[in-house]
ZAVO-876647 format. One line per field, with one value per residue: residue number from 1; z, x, y of N, C-alpha, C, O in turn; residue in one letter. Coordinates in steps of 0.02 Angstrom, whole numbers. Each point is the difference from the previous one (the first is absolute). Example, Ala and Ser with C-alpha at 12.3 -4.5 7.8 and 13.67 -1.06 7.14 Angstrom:
num: [1,2]
n_up: [390,-69]
n_east: [660,-70]
n_north: [-284,54]
ca_up: [0,3]
ca_east: [-45,42]
ca_north: [59,59]
c_up: [0,37]
c_east: [45,-39]
c_north: [60,55]
o_up: [33,8]
o_east: [52,25]
o_north: [-1,55]
residu: [A,S]
This chain:
num: [1,2,3,4,5,6,7,8,9,10,11,12,13,14,15,16,17,18,19,20,21,22,23,24,25,26,27,28,29,30,31,32,33,34,35,36,37,38,39,40,41,42,43,44,45,46,47,48,49,50,51,52,53,54,55,56,57,58,59,60,61,62,63,64,65,66,67,68,69,70,71,72,73,74,75,76,77,78,79,80,81,82,83,84,85,86]
n_up: [553,-54,101,-20,-42,81,-52,33,-79,-68,-27,89,46,74,103,69,48,92,97,52,55,87,9,70,-90,39,-15,-45,41,77,-36,57,-6,-48,98,-62,38,-77,-70,60,14,-111,-30,-2,-100,-87,-3,-37,-111,-58,-6,-90,-60,-31,-28,15,-97,36,-82,60,-62,23,-11,-97,-3,30,-86,-75,24,-16,-105,-38,31,-70,-84,27,-12,-55,-44,-56,-88,26,-98,8,-41,-10]
n_east: [-1003,26,-43,109,-44,78,-96,-14,57,-90,91,-41,87,49,-43,23,101,10,-37,75,80,-69,-29,88,9,33,33,25,31,54,-82,96,-111,8,0,92,20,-62,85,91,7,-1,20,108,46,-20,58,105,9,-4,94,49,-52,99,-47,63,7,48,-41,92,-62,99,-37,53,112,51,4,82,103,18,18,105,70,-8,70,101,17,-57,-14,83,7,65,-51,114,-39,102]
n_north: [-541,-94,-20,18,94,-9,-23,-106,-56,1,60,53,55,-69,-11,85,-3,-64,42,64,-57,1,107,6,67,-100,107,-99,100,-60,-67,-2,-9,102,54,15,103,53,13,22,111,-12,-106,-30,16,-69,-97,7,-2,-96,-63,46,-80,-44,98,91,-56,95,-64,23,72,-47,-105,17,8,96,71,-17,39,110,32,-10,82,87,-22,41,111,-79,102,-53,-70,88,15,6,97,-47]
ca_up: [-2,62,35,52,59,54,5,70,25,-32,27,-34,-61,-51,-24,-41,-64,-38,-25,-52,-61,-16,-64,-53,-41,-4,-68,-14,-66,-40,9,-57,2,-62,8,1,68,25,-42,33,59,-8,39,71,5,-2,61,56,-7,22,73,31,-9,-66,-37,-72,-15,-66,-26,-45,-62,-17,-69,-36,26,69,-2,-22,56,51,-23,7,71,21,-22,46,65,-11,60,47,-36,-54,-31,-33,-60,-18]
ca_east: [64,12,60,22,14,-49,-25,-7,66,20,-30,-63,11,23,-60,-36,36,-15,-69,1,30,-28,-35,45,34,71,24,70,-8,61,40,41,1,27,73,18,11,-63,-19,-1,-44,-55,-58,8,-4,-72,-31,20,-39,-68,2,11,-60,-3,-54,12,68,11,65,21,33,38,22,-46,10,-25,-72,-28,9,-48,-66,1,-8,-70,-41,15,-28,-57,-32,51,48,-22,62,6,43,30]
ca_north: [-32,-37,20,-46,40,-4,69,19,20,63,61,16,39,-46,-34,49,5,-61,6,52,-26,-65,1,22,-49,16,-9,17,33,3,-60,-19,-73,-27,-7,-71,-26,-27,-56,-66,-4,47,-24,16,74,16,-25,43,62,-16,-11,65,40,31,-33,9,22,28,-19,54,-16,61,-7,-43,-68,-4,8,-64,-46,20,-23,-73,-15,13,-58,-55,18,46,26,21,41,44,24,64,-2,64]
c_up: [66,29,53,65,51,14,73,30,-28,36,-41,-64,-57,-29,-46,-69,-42,-29,-58,-66,-23,-70,-58,-39,-6,-69,-3,-71,-42,9,-64,-3,-65,4,10,71,31,-37,36,58,-3,40,73,11,2,65,60,-3,24,76,38,-9,-66,-41,-76,-9,-72,-21,-53,-62,-26,-71,-35,27,70,2,-22,56,57,-18,7,73,24,-20,43,68,-10,65,53,-33,-56,-29,-27,-61,-11,49]
c_east: [12,66,16,13,-56,-23,-8,66,22,-30,-61,10,26,-59,-39,33,-13,-70,-3,25,-29,-31,45,28,72,25,74,0,64,45,36,8,25,76,17,10,-64,-21,-8,-49,-59,-62,6,-1,-73,-34,18,-37,-71,-2,9,-60,-5,-51,8,70,2,71,19,34,35,28,-51,5,-30,-76,-35,5,-49,-70,-5,-11,-71,-46,12,-32,-59,-32,49,50,-34,63,-7,44,27,42]
c_north: [-34,21,-52,35,-8,72,22,25,67,60,19,41,-44,-38,46,6,-63,3,49,-29,-67,-2,22,-60,23,-19,21,28,1,-60,-18,-76,-31,-9,-74,-28,-29,-64,-66,-4,49,-22,19,75,22,-22,43,67,-11,-7,65,46,36,-39,6,28,25,-17,51,-28,62,-2,-45,-72,-7,8,-64,-52,15,-24,-76,-20,11,-58,-61,11,49,22,23,48,38,31,71,-9,70,32]
o_up: [53,-35,30,47,-18,30,13,49,21,28,-59,-48,-58,-61,-51,-50,-60,-58,-48,-53,-51,-33,-57,27,-21,-21,20,-47,-54,21,-53,2,-3,-45,33,10,49,18,-14,17,51,30,31,53,41,27,42,52,38,33,58,24,-13,-3,-37,42,-46,30,-50,5,-21,-23,33,12,14,42,27,11,30,43,21,15,43,32,5,33,23,47,48,28,-34,35,-14,-5,0,-12]
o_east: [-8,47,-44,27,-59,36,3,-1,52,-55,-5,-37,-13,-4,-27,-35,-10,-10,-36,-28,22,2,-24,6,14,-5,17,-14,-1,58,-31,55,6,30,-36,-5,4,-49,-47,-23,-23,-34,-49,-22,-19,-41,-43,-19,-27,-45,-20,1,-49,1,-27,25,-22,48,-35,43,-33,28,-46,-51,-36,-32,-52,-47,-28,-36,-52,-38,-25,-51,-43,-21,4,-6,-19,16,-44,50,-54,36,-36,27]
o_north: [31,17,-29,-30,1,39,60,36,27,-4,-18,-10,15,-10,-22,4,5,-19,-11,16,-27,-52,6,-55,56,-58,55,-36,30,8,-6,-26,-62,-29,-36,-61,-37,-31,-37,-55,25,41,22,23,41,37,15,28,41,27,5,57,35,-61,-41,37,-35,23,9,-45,48,50,-26,-32,-48,-31,-18,-39,-45,-25,-26,-47,-36,-12,-44,-47,57,-40,34,52,-26,5,25,-50,49,54]
residu: [M,A,S,N,V,N,E,N,A,L,P,S,D,T,K,T,M,Q,D,C,Y,E,N,Y,I,I,V,D,I,G,A,N,L,T,H,R,K,F,G,K,D,L,D,S,V,I,Q,R,A,K,D,S,G,V,Q,K,I,M,V,T,G,T,S,L,R,A,S,K,E,A,L,R,L,T,R,I,Y,P,G,M,L,Y,S,T,A,G]
């Protein structure tokens, strides 16, 4: 994962922590992206998550309607969004 941090300016223990987490995949496991408040700016929400290092997002489906919507979103953002049902 690329970083904009000047590693020479960091304490050595911070560099060690960055090295430790370099191989991890950051997953948001409970995003309620089917809520209407995300409708107008979903692209920017997804982009901000990517910019923050999030690599995968689980979109929660808590009802039949929300589960269908979560599945629809996974088709718009394949490889980034995944859905749950129930």
